[in-house]
C-alpha positions, 0 to 999 in steps of 0.5 A: 764773478760768475752769475749763479742766479737761476734763469727762467726757462722757456720751451720752444720747438726745435724746428717748424716749417719756414712759414712759421719761423718767427711766429711761434709764440715763444717769440713773445716771451723771448721779446719781453725778456730781451726788453728787460735784459733778463737771461733765459734758457730754452728747452727745445721740443719736437713739434713732430713728436708727441710731447711727454705726459710730464709736459702736458702737466705744465702745458695742458694744451701741448703747445709752446711756450711753457715758462718756468721761473724757479718753482713757478710754472706758467702757461699761456703767453698772456699770463707769462707777459703779465707775470714778467710785467709785474716784475719790471715797469719797463713792461707794465707801467705802475700808474693805475690807468696806464697799467690797466690800459696795457692789460686790457690791450694784452687781452684784446690782442689775444681774444679780439684780434688773434682769433680772427687773424687765425682764421685768415692763416687757416684759410691761406696756409692750411687750407690753400687751394680748397674749393670752399676757401674763397667764399669763407675767406671773404667774410673772414677778411671783412671781419679781420679788416674791421678789427684792424681798423679798430686797433688802428683808430685806437692807436691814432697818432700814439707811438704805443698802445698804453703810453710807453712801450709795454707788454700790450705792444709785444702781444699786439705786434706778434699777433699782427705778424701772423698777417705778414703773408698778406697786405692787410696791415699795410692798408692801415698806415698807423698800424703798419707804422706801429708794427714797424716801430716794434720790429725795429726795437733791438730787443725784438731783433735779438728775440727773433735771432734767438728763435731762428737760431734754435731751429734745425735746418732740416725737419727731424724725423717724427718719433 
């Protein structure tokens, strides 16, 4: 029998530079959908051309992903992860304390950890070689290590952040992945092992393969 159930749609880019492959934020949504075995469609957009006004109505910051499920449209990966978690306890536990712990860690990954990591990426990738970078990066690295230590200490000997695996781990691990060009995560053994556990999950591997498969080999011409 043919499955006629409408599939949600995730927007993604059709090409990004090598350093960004596996890091574009649709990876978070793909991973969550793979964890619950939910088929989805992708709508591929050019990262080198302006997106149409229609897209800005769905994603006001002109980023990916935007998410559509029937008549529902959502932007921002944290919101999308929580929406999917509401639909399936494999992503967000029902027990009150575990649920709100997971939600809090989603917010902390995106609000407390990712902005600091973003500064490291900006210095190392987008401003590499500029005279002012070493001094600016030194203070940013110290703050980044402080944030990583806080997560490492909170994790301790636990396997996952909020009991069972949840959207909290999808958010945090995909944020930590942005430091893959550095040895910063490796300085914190519990955190490094945690990240490796997440990346070893079959759903993570399927999501990564799906994102990479959507990228063209060569950069398309800008419109």
